[in-house]
N, C-alpha and C positions, 0 to 999 in steps of 0.2 A: 219612840223610834230609836232611842239610844240603844235598844237591844241589838241594833244593826252593828254597832261598833264592838270591837274586841276589848275596848277600854284598856286600862292598865293592868287588869287582872288576868287575862287569858294566858299570858306567858309566865305569870308569877302567882302560883297558887297560894304562897305564903301571904302575900299582900292582901289577897282577897279574904283569907280566913281570919286574919288578925286585924283588919281595918276597924271592925266594930268593937272587938274586945279591948283594943288599946286606946279607945276613945277617952276613958277616964284617966289614963296616964298622960295624955297630951293636954295639959292644963290650958295653955294659951289657945290651942287650936280647937279644943273640944266645943266651946261655945259657938265658935264660927261654923264648925261642921254641923252642929245642931240647927243653927239658923238656916243654913243652906238646905238641909234636909227638909225642914218644915216649910220653907219657901217652896221647895219642889212639891211637897205634899199639898200645899195650899193651892198651887196652880192646877194640880190634877183634880182636886175637889171642885175648884171653880169651873173647870172644863166639864166635869161630870154633871154638875148642877145646871150649867148653861145648856149643854146639849140635851139633857133630860127635859128641860123646860120647853125647848124648841120642838123636840120630838113628840112630847105629850100634847102640845098645842096643836100640832098638825094632825095627830091621830084622833083627837077628841073634837076637832072643829070641822063640821061638814063643809064650811066655806073655804077651807084650806086644803087644796088638793096637791098631792105629790106622787111621783112615780115610785114603784117598788124599789128601784135602785137607790133612790134618795133615802128611804127608810133603812135600807141595808147600810148605806154609808154612815148615817147618823148613829145607828146601833153599834157600828164598828168602833166609833169613838167612845161610846159608853163602855164597851168591853175593854177597850184600851185603858181608860182611866181606872176601872176596877182592877185590871191586871196589875198596874203599877202600885195601886193603893193596898194591895194584899199584904205587903211587907210592913205596913205601918204598925209600930209597936215592936218591931224586930229589926229596925234599921241600925240600931246601936246595941252595945252590950253583947251577950252571948249570941252566937250564930243561930239562925232559925233551924227548925227540923229539916233534915236533908230531903225528905220526900216533898215537904211543902216548898222548899227552895227549888227543887227540880221542876215542879209543876209551874211555879211562877216564872221561872226562866223560860220554859216552853211557851207560856202565854206572851211573854215579852217579845220573843222572836217572831211569833205568829202575827202580831199586830201590824207592824209596818208594811209588809207585802200585801196583807189583806186590805188595809185602808188605801194603799196605793192602787190596788185593783179596783176598789169601789170608786175611787176618784176617776179612774180611767172609764169606769162604767157610766158615770154621769156624763162625761164628755162624749162618749160614744152614743149614749142615749139621745143627746141633743143632735149629734150628727145624723143618726137614723131618722129622727123626727124631721129635720130639715130636708134630708134626702128624699124621704117619703112624700113630703109636701111638694117638692119640686117635680116628682114623678106622678103627682096626682093620685097617690094612694091614700086611703082613709087612715091608715096607720102603718107603722113598721111591721115587717114580717114577724109573726109571733115567736118563731124559733130563735130568731136573732135576739129578741128581748129576753127570752128565757136563758140563753147563754150568758148574756150580760148579768142577769140577776144571780146566776149560779156561780159566776167567776170568783167573787170575793169570799163567800162562805167555803167554797171548795179549796181555795188557796189557804184560808185560815186553818182548816182541818188538816191539810197536808203538811203545812209547816209546823203546826202545833204537834201533830203526831210524830213527825220525824224528829223534832227537837226533844220531845219527851222520851222517845226510845233511845236517842243518842245520850241523853243525860242519865237514863237508867243503866245503860250499858257501860258508861264511863262515869261512875259516881264520884271519882276523885277530882273530876274537872268542874263539878258544880259547887259554887260558893257564892257568898254575898259579894257584890261588886265593891271595889275599894271605896267608892263614894258612899256606900251604905244605903243607897236609894233603892236598889232592886237586886235580885239574884241574877247570876250570870253563869255561862258555861265557858270555861277557859279553853276554847277551841275555835279555830277559824271556820270550821265546817258549818255550824248552824248560822253564825253571823254572816258567813260568805254566801250561803244560800239565800238568806233573807235580803241581803244587800243586792245580790244579782237580780232577784225578782223585782225589787223596787226600781233598779236601774232599767230593767227591761220594760216595765210598765211606764216609766217616765219617758223613755224614748218613743214608745207608741203614742203617749199623750202628746208629745211635741208634734209628731207627724199629723195626728188627727186634729190638733188645734189649728194648724195651718190650713188643713182642708176645710174644716168646719167654718172657721172665721172667713175664709175666702168665699164660701157659699153664702154666708150671711151678708158679707159686704156686697157681693154681686146683686143679691136680691134686695138688699137695703137700698142700693142705688136706684134700682128699678122702681120700687114702691114709694120712694121719696117723691116721685113725680105724680103719685096717685093718692090723693086724700091723706097725705102724711101730716100728722100733727106733732106738737112737742111732746104730748103724752105718750103717743105710740113710739116716738123716737127714743124717749127716755127709758121706756121699758126695754127696748132692744139693747141699749147701751148697758143697762143694769145686768141683763142676762149675760152678755159677753164678759163684762168685768168680773162678775162673780165666778163664772166658770174658769176664767184665767187665774183668779186667786186660788181656787180649789186645786188646780193642777200644779201650782207652784209649791204647795205644802209638802208633798212627799219628796219633791226634788230638793227642797231646802233641808229637810230632815236627813236625806241621804248624804248631802254635802257635809253637814255637820257631823254625821256619824263617821264618814271617811276621815274627816279632819281629826276627830278625837282618836280614831284607831291608830293614826300615825303620829300623834302628838306625844312627846315624852312627859308632858305635864298632866295634871289631873283633868278629867273630862267633866268635872262637876258643872262648869259653866255651860257646856254644851247640853248636858242633861236638863238643866233648868230652862235653857232656851227652847229645847224640844218640848218641854212640859207645857209651854205656852200654846202649842198647836191645837189641842182639843178645845180650849177656850176660844181661840181664834176661829175655829170652824163653827162653833156654836154662835158666835157673834155675827159671823158672815151670813149664816143661814137665818139667824134670828132677826136680822134687820130687814128682811124682805117685807114688802108692804102689807101683805095679807096677814102675816103673823103679828106685826106691830099693831095692826088694826085690832086684832083679837086681844092683845095685851092692854092697849090703851083705851079701847072702846068696847068693852065686853058686852055692853047692852045693845050695841048697834047691830042691826040685822045684817048678816053677811050677804054680800052679793057675789055671784059667780064671777070668776076672774075674766071670762071672755064676754061679759055683758057690757063692757065699756065701749060705746060707739066710736070713741076717738082712737081706738087701737087699730093699727094697720092690719090688713087682711092676712099678711104672712105671719105677723106676730100672733094673731089669734089662732091660725092653723097650727103653728108650731106648738103653742101652748096646749092645744087639744091633743096633739100628738104625744106630748110629754105627760099628759094627765094619767092618773093612776088607772083609769078605765082602759087606757090603751095597752096597759101591761097585762 
């Protein structure tokens, strides 16, 4: 998500072009720069492996059921990590090929708004499931679900295409970021568009978080008086907490990107902090009970998630609403 920021290079093409080539001349700082770059790469690789493990476990395990928007969200993090890792081997020394750098810069700008849209989609998917349950529908309206599923890919294609065309039309603005970690476009246009989209999705997330959590709380209070157990309650708490964490990620990245855009110092620290996000997303999703069960007890026969008799009626109904079959 550091692609959101204009960093220190957008207004100074010279610093962007010579940051890698001068690395050998800066004896004291060269080793530190290399350490920061490889720390950044290691975090991206960790995120890629973690998310890939979670995604493959869900896809290959019949007992692990997820909605389509969940798969879109997780796939978005994989594309994110691959996009940033494309520059590995060209982060120091001679600048990378211009065409290659242009494509990578476009990928960098497309990632943040696309992932923010997917995060919003997960939250809205829960809202639709709860709302449909309260209105005694069997599942959310299909056209609404289709719009949610299409939002993130469409956003990615639009931002990527726009950034790519902008980079091709303005080749002098494309260069390696001063940190050496990724390619950048020295213009407020692509970064401004990406940041604006992330901000828009974040505001919508906050609104629907309040609405969704209010609905959950109201029904939670109702079914607490009806055969509620600790198991069912714990499940509801876990669902709310995870969605809350998911929605915070793009907001955090946006805040860090804005900070780095207006900071006179290097934004390397912000880049490394943002590189933690894919791994965090993988760990958050990977610690769900059904996935952990698959990892820890591969030989245990999987049971359907809604077969637990201790789960509250609302929790079971919402789980069915969010199941892949409902999409």
